[in-house]
C-alpha positions as CSV (number, residue, x, y, z in Angstrom):
1,X,30.1,166.9,89.1
2,X,26.4,167.5,89.8
3,X,25.5,164.4,87.8
4,X,27.9,162.2,89.8
5,X,26.5,163.5,93.1
6,X,22.9,162.9,91.9
7,X,23.8,159.5,90.7
8,X,25.5,158.6,94.0
9,X,22.5,159.8,96.0
10,X,20.1,157.8,93.8
11,X,22.3,154.7,94.0
12,X,22.3,154.9,97.8
13,X,18.6,155.5,98.0
14,X,17.9,152.5,95.7
15,X,20.3,150.3,97.7
16,X,18.6,150.9,101.1
17,X,16.3,148.1,102.2
18,X,12.7,149.0,101.6
19,X,10.1,148.4,104.3
20,X,6.7,149.2,102.9
21,X,3.8,149.2,105.3
22,X,0.7,147.6,103.9
23,X,-1.6,149.3,106.4
24,X,-3.9,151.8,104.8
25,X,-2.5,151.3,101.3
26,X,-5.8,151.7,99.6
27,X,-6.8,152.0,96.0
28,X,-6.5,155.4,94.3
29,X,-9.6,157.5,95.0
30,X,-10.4,155.9,98.3
31,X,-10.3,159.3,99.9
32,X,-13.0,160.5,97.5
33,X,-15.3,157.6,98.6
34,X,-14.5,157.9,102.3
35,X,-14.1,161.6,102.7
36,X,-10.8,161.2,104.4
37,X,-9.3,158.1,105.8
38,X,-8.7,157.8,109.6
39,X,-5.5,155.8,110.2
40,X,-6.2,155.0,113.9
41,X,-6.8,151.2,113.7
42,X,-4.0,149.0,115.0
43,X,-4.2,145.3,114.8
44,X,-4.5,143.3,118.0
45,X,-1.8,140.8,118.6
46,X,-3.9,138.0,116.9
47,X,-4.7,136.8,113.4
48,X,-7.9,137.7,111.7
49,X,-10.2,140.1,109.8
50,X,-11.2,143.2,111.6
51,X,-13.7,146.0,110.8
52,X,-12.3,149.5,111.0
53,X,-15.0,151.2,113.1
54,X,-13.4,154.7,112.8
55,X,-13.9,154.5,109.0
56,X,-17.5,153.3,109.4
57,X,-16.5,149.7,108.5
58,X,-15.9,150.8,104.9
59,X,-12.3,149.5,105.5
60,X,-11.3,146.3,107.0
61,X,-7.9,144.9,108.0
62,X,-6.3,141.5,107.8
63,X,-3.9,141.1,110.7
64,X,-1.2,138.4,110.6
65,X,1.1,137.6,113.6
66,X,4.5,136.5,112.5
67,X,6.9,134.7,114.9
68,X,10.5,135.7,114.5
69,X,13.6,133.6,115.0
70,X,14.5,135.6,118.1
71,X,11.2,134.6,119.8
72,X,9.6,138.0,119.3
73,X,6.5,138.6,117.1
74,X,5.6,141.1,114.4
75,X,2.0,142.0,113.5
76,X,1.5,142.6,109.8
77,X,-1.5,144.8,108.9
78,X,-3.1,144.8,105.4
79,X,-6.0,147.2,104.7
80,X,-8.8,146.8,102.2
81,X,-11.7,148.8,101.0
82,X,-15.2,147.2,100.7
83,X,-16.9,147.5,97.4
84,X,-19.5,150.0,96.4
85,X,-22.4,150.4,98.9
86,X,-21.0,147.7,101.2
87,X,-19.5,147.6,104.7
88,X,-17.4,145.0,106.5
89,X,-19.7,142.6,108.3
90,X,-17.7,141.3,111.4
91,X,-20.1,138.4,111.8
92,X,-19.5,136.9,108.4
93,X,-16.0,138.4,107.8
94,X,-17.2,139.7,104.4
95,X,-18.3,142.9,102.8
96,X,-22.1,143.1,102.8
97,X,-24.9,145.6,102.4
98,X,-25.3,147.7,105.6
99,X,-28.8,146.4,106.2
100,X,-27.5,142.8,106.1
101,X,-24.5,143.4,108.4
102,X,-23.8,143.8,112.1
103,X,-24.0,147.5,112.8
104,X,-20.5,149.0,112.6
105,X,-20.5,150.2,116.2
106,X,-21.1,146.6,117.3
107,X,-18.3,145.1,115.2
108,X,-15.8,144.9,118.1
109,X,-18.3,142.7,119.9
110,X,-17.7,140.1,117.2
111,X,-13.9,140.3,116.8
112,X,-13.8,136.9,118.6
113,X,-15.3,135.2,115.5
114,X,-11.7,135.2,114.2
115,X,-10.7,132.7,116.9
116,X,-12.4,129.9,114.9
117,X,-10.4,130.5,111.8
118,X,-8.1,127.5,111.2
119,X,-9.6,125.4,113.9
120,X,-10.8,122.3,112.2
121,X,-13.1,121.2,115.1
122,X,-14.8,124.6,115.6
123,X,-17.8,125.7,113.5
124,X,-17.3,129.1,111.8
125,X,-20.3,130.4,113.7
126,X,-22.1,128.9,116.6
127,X,-25.8,129.2,117.4
128,X,-24.9,131.6,120.2
129,X,-23.1,133.8,117.7
130,X,-26.1,133.9,115.4
131,X,-28.5,134.6,118.3
132,X,-26.2,137.4,119.5
133,X,-26.3,139.0,116.1
134,X,-30.0,138.4,115.2
135,X,-31.4,141.4,117.2
136,X,-28.8,143.7,115.6
137,X,-29.6,142.9,111.9
138,X,-33.1,143.9,110.7
139,X,-34.8,141.0,109.0
140,X,-32.1,138.5,110.0
141,X,-33.4,135.0,109.6
142,X,-36.5,136.0,107.7
143,X,-37.3,134.7,104.2
144,X,-36.6,131.0,104.6
145,X,-33.5,129.1,103.8
146,X,-30.7,131.5,102.8
147,X,-32.9,134.5,103.4
148,X,-34.7,136.4,100.7
149,X,-33.2,139.6,99.3
150,X,-34.8,142.8,100.6
151,X,-37.6,144.2,98.4
152,X,-36.3,145.8,95.2
153,X,-32.9,144.0,95.4
154,X,-32.1,141.2,93.0
155,X,-30.9,137.9,94.5
156,X,-27.6,137.9,92.5
């Protein structure tokens, strides 16, 4: 009898639709690297890549707005952890060394960079974007074309 009850409960549980939220589903051990994950970030109602300032930009989120058949929208949020010793650079929308990235507390000032994604007539970054970021990033624009790596760091 207990077996049948357990089997029935398990069958019902497996039959229920599963909705798994991708937000903050980070790799095992992320808490060890971050010292506790703050789950306060919520995607704005627009597509793009967004630094998680509350987690010191060690996490970034991909936000995707989905239009439903009934005319409403749903925002999907996917969370990612930047690699070892890197943070999410909101200017380039990539993980980069902290000294080569927009400071984390300034990341929201560059959320608008996402607006150019998918626009074939817009450059990824404008001169105004680069000029806005230049004073925030030490050594930005120094070292010639492509910039030289900081002393002691290999170029690749």
